[in-house]
Every structure is written in structure tokens, then in C-alpha cells.
N, CA, C and O atoms as a CHARMM CRD file, in Angstrom:
* protein
*
  168
    1    1 MET  N    -60.51900   5.85100 -50.68800 PROA 1      0.00000
    2    1 MET  CA   -59.24800   4.61400 -50.63200 PROA 1      0.00000
    3    1 MET  C    -58.85700   4.32900 -52.02900 PROA 1      0.00000
    4    1 MET  O    -59.58600   4.43600 -53.01500 PROA 1      0.00000
    5    2 VAL  N    -57.53500   3.92600 -51.99600 PROA 2      0.00000
    6    2 VAL  CA   -57.48300   3.22200 -53.37600 PROA 2      0.00000
    7    2 VAL  C    -57.19300   1.95300 -53.27300 PROA 2      0.00000
    8    2 VAL  O    -56.53000   1.54500 -52.32000 PROA 2      0.00000
    9    3 GLU  N    -57.67900   1.08000 -54.31200 PROA 3      0.00000
   10    3 GLU  CA   -57.49400  -0.47000 -54.48800 PROA 3      0.00000
   11    3 GLU  C    -56.96800  -0.80200 -55.49400 PROA 3      0.00000
   12    3 GLU  O    -57.19700  -0.29700 -56.59300 PROA 3      0.00000
   13    4 VAL  N    -56.18400  -1.70200 -55.26700 PROA 4      0.00000
   14    4 VAL  CA   -55.13800  -2.28400 -56.31200 PROA 4      0.00000
   15    4 VAL  C    -55.71700  -3.19500 -56.87500 PROA 4      0.00000
   16    4 VAL  O    -56.13100  -4.08200 -56.13000 PROA 4      0.00000
   17    5 HSD  N    -55.99700  -3.36000 -58.49400 PROA 5      0.00000
   18    5 HSD  CA   -56.97400  -4.55000 -59.04600 PROA 5      0.00000
   19    5 HSD  C    -56.68200  -5.65400 -58.10400 PROA 5      0.00000
   20    5 HSD  O    -57.41100  -6.17300 -57.25900 PROA 5      0.00000
   21    6 HSD  N    -54.89600  -6.01100 -58.58500 PROA 6      0.00000
   22    6 HSD  CA   -54.73400  -7.53900 -57.96400 PROA 6      0.00000
   23    6 HSD  C    -55.43300  -7.50100 -56.75400 PROA 6      0.00000
   24    6 HSD  O    -56.36800  -8.29200 -56.62900 PROA 6      0.00000
   25    7 ASP  N    -55.11700  -6.59700 -55.67000 PROA 7      0.00000
   26    7 ASP  CA   -55.59400  -7.05400 -54.34100 PROA 7      0.00000
   27    7 ASP  C    -57.32300  -6.93200 -54.11500 PROA 7      0.00000
   28    7 ASP  O    -57.90200  -7.23300 -53.07100 PROA 7      0.00000
   29    8 SER  N    -57.87900  -6.48800 -55.18900 PROA 8      0.00000
   30    8 SER  CA   -59.13900  -6.43100 -54.89200 PROA 8      0.00000
   31    8 SER  C    -59.97300  -7.97900 -55.74700 PROA 8      0.00000
   32    8 SER  O    -61.10700  -8.43100 -55.59200 PROA 8      0.00000
   33    9 THR  N    -59.01300  -8.37500 -56.49800 PROA 9      0.00000
   34    9 THR  CA   -59.16100  -9.53600 -57.18400 PROA 9      0.00000
   35    9 THR  C    -59.27800 -10.99900 -56.09400 PROA 9      0.00000
   36    9 THR  O    -60.01300 -11.97200 -55.92200 PROA 9      0.00000
   37   10 ILE  N    -58.34500 -10.54300 -55.68000 PROA 10     0.00000
   38   10 ILE  CA   -57.94900 -11.46000 -54.68700 PROA 10     0.00000
   39   10 ILE  C    -59.02200 -11.77800 -53.71100 PROA 10     0.00000
   40   10 ILE  O    -59.54000 -12.87100 -53.48200 PROA 10     0.00000
   41   11 GLN  N    -59.27900 -10.50600 -53.12700 PROA 11     0.00000
   42   11 GLN  CA   -60.47400 -10.11800 -51.79900 PROA 11     0.00000
   43   11 GLN  C    -61.54300 -10.82100 -52.50200 PROA 11     0.00000
   44   11 GLN  O    -61.65400 -11.94900 -52.02000 PROA 11     0.00000
   45   12 HSD  N    -62.27800 -10.63500 -53.33800 PROA 12     0.00000
   46   12 HSD  CA   -63.22800 -10.99300 -54.09600 PROA 12     0.00000
   47   12 HSD  C    -63.27000 -12.34900 -54.42000 PROA 12     0.00000
   48   12 HSD  O    -64.32300 -12.92300 -54.14100 PROA 12     0.00000
   49   13 GLY  N    -62.25600 -13.09400 -55.01400 PROA 13     0.00000
   50   13 GLY  CA   -62.23200 -14.79400 -54.67500 PROA 13     0.00000
   51   13 GLY  C    -62.15400 -15.40900 -53.30000 PROA 13     0.00000
   52   13 GLY  O    -62.68400 -16.51300 -53.17500 PROA 13     0.00000
   53   14 TRP  N    -61.49600 -14.79200 -52.11000 PROA 14     0.00000
   54   14 TRP  CA   -61.65900 -15.13800 -50.98500 PROA 14     0.00000
   55   14 TRP  C    -63.32000 -14.92700 -50.50900 PROA 14     0.00000
   56   14 TRP  O    -63.85300 -15.69300 -49.70600 PROA 14     0.00000
   57   15 ALA  N    -63.85800 -14.04900 -50.98700 PROA 15     0.00000
   58   15 ALA  CA   -65.22700 -13.39000 -50.37000 PROA 15     0.00000
   59   15 ALA  C    -66.11600 -14.87400 -51.14600 PROA 15     0.00000
   60   15 ALA  O    -66.97600 -15.57300 -50.61000 PROA 15     0.00000
   61   16 THR  N    -65.68500 -14.96700 -52.19000 PROA 16     0.00000
   62   16 THR  CA   -66.78000 -15.95300 -53.48500 PROA 16     0.00000
   63   16 THR  C    -66.35300 -17.35000 -52.42600 PROA 16     0.00000
   64   16 THR  O    -67.23800 -18.04200 -51.92200 PROA 16     0.00000
   65   17 PHE  N    -64.94900 -17.60100 -52.21100 PROA 17     0.00000
   66   17 PHE  CA   -64.80000 -18.81100 -51.75600 PROA 17     0.00000
   67   17 PHE  C    -65.29900 -19.07300 -50.18800 PROA 17     0.00000
   68   17 PHE  O    -65.63200 -20.23700 -49.96500 PROA 17     0.00000
   69   18 PHE  N    -65.37300 -18.33300 -49.30400 PROA 18     0.00000
   70   18 PHE  CA   -65.82000 -18.36300 -48.25900 PROA 18     0.00000
   71   18 PHE  C    -67.41700 -18.20100 -48.22700 PROA 18     0.00000
   72   18 PHE  O    -68.11000 -18.86900 -47.45800 PROA 18     0.00000
   73   19 GLN  N    -67.83300 -17.46200 -48.93300 PROA 19     0.00000
   74   19 GLN  CA   -69.59700 -17.64000 -49.40300 PROA 19     0.00000
   75   19 GLN  C    -69.83500 -18.96200 -49.75400 PROA 19     0.00000
   76   19 GLN  O    -70.52900 -19.69700 -49.05300 PROA 19     0.00000
   77   20 SER  N    -69.20100 -19.38900 -50.99900 PROA 20     0.00000
   78   20 SER  CA   -69.33200 -20.97600 -51.07800 PROA 20     0.00000
   79   20 SER  C    -69.39000 -21.93300 -50.12100 PROA 20     0.00000
   80   20 SER  O    -70.11800 -22.92500 -50.14000 PROA 20     0.00000
   81   21 ILE  N    -68.33800 -21.51100 -48.98800 PROA 21     0.00000
   82   21 ILE  CA   -68.00300 -22.93700 -47.97200 PROA 21     0.00000
   83   21 ILE  C    -69.35000 -22.81800 -46.91800 PROA 21     0.00000
   84   21 ILE  O    -70.01300 -23.76700 -46.49800 PROA 21     0.00000
   85   22 ASN  N    -69.59400 -21.06500 -46.55900 PROA 22     0.00000
   86   22 ASN  CA   -70.90600 -21.05900 -45.51700 PROA 22     0.00000
   87   22 ASN  C    -72.19600 -21.67500 -46.06900 PROA 22     0.00000
   88   22 ASN  O    -72.97300 -22.37800 -45.42200 PROA 22     0.00000
   89   23 GLN  N    -72.32500 -21.29400 -47.42600 PROA 23     0.00000
   90   23 GLN  CA   -73.54600 -21.70500 -48.25300 PROA 23     0.00000
   91   23 GLN  C    -73.71800 -23.18600 -47.99900 PROA 23     0.00000
   92   23 GLN  O    -74.81000 -23.63800 -47.65500 PROA 23     0.00000
   93   24 GLY  N    -72.43300 -24.10000 -48.20000 PROA 24     0.00000
   94   24 GLY  CA   -72.20000 -25.33700 -48.51000 PROA 24     0.00000
   95   24 GLY  C    -72.48800 -26.04000 -46.60400 PROA 24     0.00000
   96   24 GLY  O    -73.06500 -27.12500 -46.52900 PROA 24     0.00000
   97   25 ILE  N    -72.15300 -25.49900 -45.57000 PROA 25     0.00000
   98   25 ILE  CA   -72.29200 -25.44400 -44.40300 PROA 25     0.00000
   99   25 ILE  C    -73.63300 -25.65100 -44.01800 PROA 25     0.00000
  100   25 ILE  O    -74.10800 -26.66500 -43.50600 PROA 25     0.00000
  101   26 MET  N    -74.42800 -24.16800 -44.43200 PROA 26     0.00000
  102   26 MET  CA   -75.67200 -24.10300 -43.92800 PROA 26     0.00000
  103   26 MET  C    -76.73900 -25.07300 -44.54700 PROA 26     0.00000
  104   26 MET  O    -77.83600 -25.39000 -44.08500 PROA 26     0.00000
  105   27 THR  N    -76.00400 -25.54000 -45.95500 PROA 27     0.00000
  106   27 THR  CA   -77.19100 -26.59800 -46.76100 PROA 27     0.00000
  107   27 THR  C    -76.60000 -27.95600 -45.69300 PROA 27     0.00000
  108   27 THR  O    -77.48400 -28.71700 -45.29900 PROA 27     0.00000
  109   28 PHE  N    -75.68600 -28.14200 -45.40600 PROA 28     0.00000
  110   28 PHE  CA   -75.11700 -29.17000 -44.87700 PROA 28     0.00000
  111   28 PHE  C    -76.29900 -29.57500 -43.38000 PROA 28     0.00000
  112   28 PHE  O    -76.92400 -30.55800 -42.98300 PROA 28     0.00000
  113   29 MET  N    -76.10900 -28.30600 -43.00200 PROA 29     0.00000
  114   29 MET  CA   -76.74200 -28.16500 -41.57200 PROA 29     0.00000
  115   29 MET  C    -78.12200 -28.64200 -41.38100 PROA 29     0.00000
  116   29 MET  O    -78.54400 -29.38400 -40.49400 PROA 29     0.00000
  117   30 GLN  N    -78.93300 -27.94200 -42.63100 PROA 30     0.00000
  118   30 GLN  CA   -80.39300 -28.01600 -43.06400 PROA 30     0.00000
  119   30 GLN  C    -80.77100 -29.30300 -43.40900 PROA 30     0.00000
  120   30 GLN  O    -81.93400 -29.57300 -43.10800 PROA 30     0.00000
  121   31 LEU  N    -80.10000 -30.22200 -43.97800 PROA 31     0.00000
  122   31 LEU  CA   -79.92900 -31.64500 -44.52600 PROA 31     0.00000
  123   31 LEU  C    -79.77100 -32.30100 -43.12300 PROA 31     0.00000
  124   31 LEU  O    -80.60300 -33.16700 -42.85100 PROA 31     0.00000
  125   32 SER  N    -78.99500 -32.06500 -42.36300 PROA 32     0.00000
  126   32 SER  CA   -78.97500 -32.69000 -41.24400 PROA 32     0.00000
  127   32 SER  C    -79.92400 -32.49800 -39.83300 PROA 32     0.00000
  128   32 SER  O    -80.11000 -33.19200 -38.83300 PROA 32     0.00000
  129   33 LEU  N    -80.36500 -31.31600 -40.25700 PROA 33     0.00000
  130   33 LEU  CA   -81.84700 -31.25100 -38.88900 PROA 33     0.00000
  131   33 LEU  C    -82.89300 -31.82700 -39.80500 PROA 33     0.00000
  132   33 LEU  O    -83.79400 -32.51400 -39.32300 PROA 33     0.00000
  133   34 GLN  N    -82.82000 -31.56300 -41.23900 PROA 34     0.00000
  134   34 GLN  CA   -83.82300 -32.63700 -41.69900 PROA 34     0.00000
  135   34 GLN  C    -84.12100 -33.83800 -41.41900 PROA 34     0.00000
  136   34 GLN  O    -85.25500 -34.21300 -41.11900 PROA 34     0.00000
  137   35 ASP  N    -83.00500 -34.63100 -41.50200 PROA 35     0.00000
  138   35 ASP  CA   -82.64300 -36.14300 -41.24700 PROA 35     0.00000
  139   35 ASP  C    -83.10600 -36.49500 -39.80900 PROA 35     0.00000
  140   35 ASP  O    -83.98800 -37.31500 -39.55400 PROA 35     0.00000
  141   36 ILE  N    -82.35500 -35.72500 -38.83800 PROA 36     0.00000
  142   36 ILE  CA   -82.58600 -35.73900 -37.47800 PROA 36     0.00000
  143   36 ILE  C    -84.12500 -35.85000 -37.09800 PROA 36     0.00000
  144   36 ILE  O    -84.55900 -36.81400 -36.46700 PROA 36     0.00000
  145   37 PHE  N    -84.81300 -34.93600 -37.46900 PROA 37     0.00000
  146   37 PHE  CA   -86.10300 -34.67700 -37.35700 PROA 37     0.00000
  147   37 PHE  C    -87.10200 -35.76700 -37.66600 PROA 37     0.00000
  148   37 PHE  O    -88.01500 -36.17200 -36.94600 PROA 37     0.00000
  149   38 THR  N    -86.61100 -36.32100 -39.36000 PROA 38     0.00000
  150   38 THR  CA   -87.27500 -37.17800 -39.80800 PROA 38     0.00000
  151   38 THR  C    -87.42000 -38.49500 -39.50100 PROA 38     0.00000
  152   38 THR  O    -88.42200 -39.16000 -39.76100 PROA 38     0.00000
  153   39 TYR  N    -86.15000 -39.00100 -38.79100 PROA 39     0.00000
  154   39 TYR  CA   -85.81000 -40.23900 -38.05200 PROA 39     0.00000
  155   39 TYR  C    -86.65300 -40.18100 -36.63300 PROA 39     0.00000
  156   39 TYR  O    -87.30100 -41.13800 -36.21000 PROA 39     0.00000
  157   40 GLY  N    -86.53800 -38.85400 -35.93800 PROA 40     0.00000
  158   40 GLY  CA   -87.07600 -38.72400 -34.54500 PROA 40     0.00000
  159   40 GLY  C    -88.92900 -38.75400 -35.09700 PROA 40     0.00000
  160   40 GLY  O    -89.75300 -39.36500 -34.41500 PROA 40     0.00000
  161   41 ASN  N    -89.08700 -38.46200 -35.60100 PROA 41     0.00000
  162   41 ASN  CA   -90.83700 -38.40300 -36.05500 PROA 41     0.00000
  163   41 ASN  C    -91.54800 -39.62000 -36.42300 PROA 41     0.00000
  164   41 ASN  O    -92.76100 -39.79400 -36.30200 PROA 41     0.00000
  165   42 SER  N    -90.42500 -40.70900 -37.02900 PROA 42     0.00000
  166   42 SER  CA   -90.91700 -42.07400 -37.48900 PROA 42     0.00000
  167   42 SER  C    -90.84200 -42.96100 -36.95400 PROA 42     0.00000
  168   42 SER  O    -91.27900 -44.00800 -37.43100 PROA 42     0.00000
């Protein structure tokens, strides 16, 4: 499989972009769940 450097750079950029968004969503979900449990237990 031949990869063009330009295309691989774009793919890497998109992969990093989606990874950062996914990580942000996961962090947000964890914080939200923690808040819900904290308010629910108090």
C-alpha cells in the first residue's frame, strides 16, 4: 500500500483531532457522572 505523505499527514491530523475530542467527551462524561453521584449522595 503506497501512502502519499500529504494524505498521511492529513489522516494523522484527523486522527489526533478525533482522539482529542473523544478524550474531552470521556472526561466530560466522567466529571458529569461524578457530579451526579456526589449530588445524589449528599
